C-alpha positions as CSV (number, residue, x, y, z in Angstrom):
1,M,160.2,126.8,39.6
2,K,157.9,123.8,39.0
3,K,158.8,120.3,38.0
4,V,156.9,118.9,35.0
5,L,156.7,115.2,34.0
6,V,156.8,115.2,30.2
7,F,155.4,112.2,28.3
8,F,156.1,112.5,24.6
9,N,156.3,110.3,21.5
10,S,156.1,107.0,23.4
11,Q,159.4,107.7,25.2
12,P,160.0,107.3,28.9
13,A,158.9,110.2,31.0
14,E,161.3,113.1,31.4
15,L,161.5,115.7,34.2
16,V,161.6,119.3,33.1
17,K,162.0,122.3,35.4
18,T,160.2,125.5,34.3
19,L,159.2,128.8,35.7
20,R,155.8,128.8,37.4
21,E,154.4,131.1,34.7
22,V,155.1,128.6,31.8
23,N,152.0,126.8,30.7
24,T,153.2,124.8,27.7
25,I,156.2,122.6,26.8
26,R,157.4,122.6,23.1
27,R,158.6,119.3,21.6
28,V,159.3,118.2,18.0
29,Y,158.4,114.9,16.5
30,P,161.0,113.1,14.3
31,N,159.1,114.2,11.2
32,G,159.6,117.8,12.2
33,E,156.0,118.5,13.4
34,E,155.9,120.7,16.5
35,A,153.8,119.9,19.5
36,H,152.9,122.3,22.2
37,L,152.0,120.3,25.3
38,K,149.8,121.9,27.9
39,I,151.0,121.7,31.4
40,M,148.4,120.4,33.8
41,L,148.2,119.7,37.5
42,S,147.7,116.0,37.8
43,G,147.3,116.0,41.6
44,I,149.2,115.7,44.9
45,H,151.5,112.8,45.5
46,S,153.5,111.7,48.5
47,V,157.2,111.0,47.7
48,G,158.6,109.6,50.9
49,R,157.4,112.0,53.7
50,K,157.1,114.9,51.3
51,K,154.0,115.8,49.5
52,C,154.4,117.4,46.1
53,E,152.3,118.7,43.2
54,I,152.5,116.6,40.1
55,F,152.5,118.6,36.9
56,I,152.3,116.7,33.6
57,A,152.5,117.5,29.9
58,A,151.7,114.7,27.5
59,D,150.9,114.0,23.8
60,R,148.7,111.1,24.8
61,N,146.2,109.9,27.4
62,L,147.9,108.5,30.5
63,E,147.0,105.9,33.1
64,N,147.2,106.9,36.7
65,E,149.8,104.2,37.3
66,E,152.1,105.6,34.6
67,I,152.0,109.0,36.2
68,I,152.7,107.6,39.7
69,S,155.5,105.4,38.5
70,A,157.2,108.3,36.8
71,A,156.7,110.5,39.8
72,N,158.3,107.9,42.1
73,A,161.2,107.5,39.8
74,L,161.9,111.2,38.9
75,L,160.6,113.4,41.7
Protein backbone atom coordinates (compact mmCIF):
# COMPACT_ATOMS: atom_id res chain seq x y z
CA MET A 1 0.00 0.00 0.00
CA LYS A 2 1.05 3.58 -0.61
CA LYS A 3 -0.37 6.74 0.89
CA VAL A 4 -1.32 9.49 -1.56
CA LEU A 5 -2.08 13.10 -0.69
CA VAL A 6 -4.94 14.14 -2.99
CA PHE A 7 -5.43 17.84 -3.74
CA PHE A 8 -8.71 18.30 -5.61
CA ASN A 9 -11.19 21.09 -6.38
CA SER A 10 -9.71 23.64 -3.94
CA GLN A 11 -10.58 21.38 -1.01
CA PRO A 12 -8.19 20.54 1.85
CA ALA A 13 -5.79 17.70 1.10
CA GLU A 14 -7.10 14.18 1.65
CA LEU A 15 -5.08 11.06 2.42
CA VAL A 16 -5.92 8.02 0.27
CA LYS A 17 -4.35 4.57 0.63
CA THR A 18 -3.94 2.64 -2.63
CA LEU A 19 -2.18 -0.42 -3.93
CA ARG A 20 1.37 0.27 -5.13
CA GLU A 21 0.33 -0.58 -8.73
CA VAL A 22 -2.34 2.15 -8.91
CA ASN A 23 -1.15 5.19 -10.89
CA THR A 24 -4.26 7.42 -11.03
CA ILE A 25 -6.96 8.62 -8.64
CA ARG A 26 -10.45 9.27 -10.03
CA ARG A 27 -12.47 12.21 -8.74
CA VAL A 28 -15.66 13.92 -9.96
CA TYR A 29 -16.24 17.69 -10.01
CA PRO A 30 -19.63 19.05 -8.83
CA ASN A 31 -20.66 19.56 -12.49
CA GLY A 32 -20.20 15.82 -13.14
CA GLU A 33 -16.91 16.10 -15.04
CA GLU A 34 -14.48 13.28 -14.24
CA ALA A 35 -10.85 13.89 -13.44
CA HIS A 36 -8.16 11.21 -13.46
CA LEU A 37 -5.32 12.54 -11.32
CA LYS A 38 -1.88 11.09 -11.98
CA ILE A 39 -0.06 9.88 -8.85
CA MET A 40 3.45 11.31 -8.65
CA LEU A 41 6.31 10.92 -6.19
CA SER A 42 6.87 14.38 -4.75
CA GLY A 43 9.89 13.47 -2.67
CA ILE A 44 11.10 12.14 0.65
CA HIS A 45 9.96 13.84 3.85
CA SER A 46 10.83 13.37 7.50
CA VAL A 47 7.82 12.95 9.75
CA GLY A 48 9.24 12.84 13.25
CA ARG A 49 12.13 10.38 13.08
CA LYS A 50 10.61 8.44 10.21
CA LYS A 51 11.35 9.21 6.57
CA CYS A 52 8.58 8.54 4.10
CA GLU A 53 7.88 8.93 0.41
CA ILE A 54 5.31 11.58 -0.40
CA PHE A 55 2.99 10.65 -3.25
CA ILE A 56 0.61 13.32 -4.53
CA ALA A 57 -2.26 13.57 -7.00
CA ALA A 58 -3.56 17.03 -7.83
CA ASP A 59 -5.77 18.93 -10.25
CA ARG A 60 -3.66 22.08 -9.86
CA ASN A 61 -0.09 23.28 -9.42
CA LEU A 62 1.06 23.06 -5.81
CA GLU A 63 3.56 25.00 -3.76
CA ASN A 64 6.14 23.01 -1.78
CA GLU A 65 4.81 24.47 1.47
CA GLU A 66 1.29 23.19 0.71
CA ILE A 67 2.60 19.65 0.21
CA ILE A 68 4.77 19.73 3.35
CA SER A 69 1.94 21.14 5.45
CA ALA A 70 -0.44 18.41 4.27
CA ALA A 71 2.22 15.72 4.84
CA ASN A 72 2.83 16.92 8.39
CA ALA A 73 -0.89 16.93 9.14
CA LEU A 74 -1.91 13.69 7.42
CA LEU A 75 1.06 11.30 7.31
